[in-house]
C-alpha positions in Angstrom: -7.3 17.0 -7.0 -3.7 17.4 -7.5 -3.2 13.8 -8.3 -4.8 14.3 -11.5 -1.4 15.3 -13.0 -0.2 11.8 -13.0 -2.9 10.8 -15.5 -1.7 13.1 -18.4 -1.5 13.2 -21.2 -5.2 12.7 -22.3 -8.4 14.1 -23.2 -11.3 14.9 -20.9 -13.2 11.5 -21.5 -10.0 9.5 -20.6 -9.6 11.5 -17.2 -13.2 11.1 -16.5 -12.8 7.3 -16.9 -9.8 7.4 -14.7 -11.7 9.3 -12.0 -15.3 7.8 -12.1 -16.3 9.4 -8.9 -15.6 12.8 -10.2 -18.6 14.5 -11.7 -18.2 16.2 -15.1 -18.6 19.7 -13.5 -16.1 19.1 -10.8 -13.6 17.6 -13.1 -14.0 20.8 -15.5 -13.5 23.0 -12.5 -10.5 21.3 -11.3 -8.9 21.2 -14.8 -9.6 24.8 -15.2 -7.9 25.6 -11.8 -4.8 23.4 -12.9 -4.7 25.4 -16.2 -5.0 28.9 -14.5 -2.1 27.8 -12.1 0.0 26.7 -15.2 0.2 23.0 -13.9 -1.5 21.7 -17.1 -2.0 23.1 -20.7 -5.1 22.7 -22.7 -5.1 22.2 -26.5 -8.3 22.4 -28.5 -8.3 20.3 -31.7 -10.3 21.8 -34.6 -12.1 18.8 -35.6 -16.0 18.2 -36.4 -16.6 17.0 -33.0 -14.6 19.3 -30.9 -11.7 17.5 -28.9 -9.6 18.8 -26.0 -6.4 17.5 -25.0 -4.5 18.1 -21.7 -0.9 17.8 -20.8 1.3 18.5 -17.7 3.5 21.6 -18.2 7.2 21.6 -17.2 6.2 23.6 -14.1 3.5 21.0 -13.3 6.1 18.2 -13.7 7.9 19.6 -10.8 5.0 18.6 -8.5 5.1 15.0 -9.6 7.9 13.9 -7.2 6.0 15.6 -4.3 2.7 13.9 -5.3 4.6 10.6 -5.3 6.2 11.3 -1.9 2.7 12.1 -0.4 1.4 8.9 -2.0 4.2 6.9 -0.4 3.6 8.4 2.9 -0.2 7.7 2.8 0.6 4.1 1.9 2.9 3.7 4.9 0.6 5.4 7.5 -2.5 3.6 6.2 -2.4 0.7 8.6 -1.5 2.9 11.6 -4.5 5.1 10.8 -6.7 2.1 10.6 -5.6 1.0 13.9 -6.2 4.3 15.4 -9.7 4.4 14.1 -10.4 1.0 15.7 -9.2 2.1 19.0 -11.2 5.2 18.8 -14.3 3.4 17.7 -13.9 0.8 20.6 -13.9 3.8 23.0 -17.5 4.8 22.0 
């Protein structure tokens, strides 16, 4: 879930609202992996109802142009891919 970097900074609940199809468990796993790879940093705020915030690290920011380029590529080939699927389905 590398695209998640584009939603930062934010807290867990904001991220969960941005990615409604991701379960709480999956989102936690992905955030932990991104943190382990030092792509994001996690800050725990000492308040009565614990709050956790996430932000993209400088290292993580180096991936943003790559993710943007991949998104642009996907947008460009979407129509080509749709036509290929129609052709493939028509042969069945």
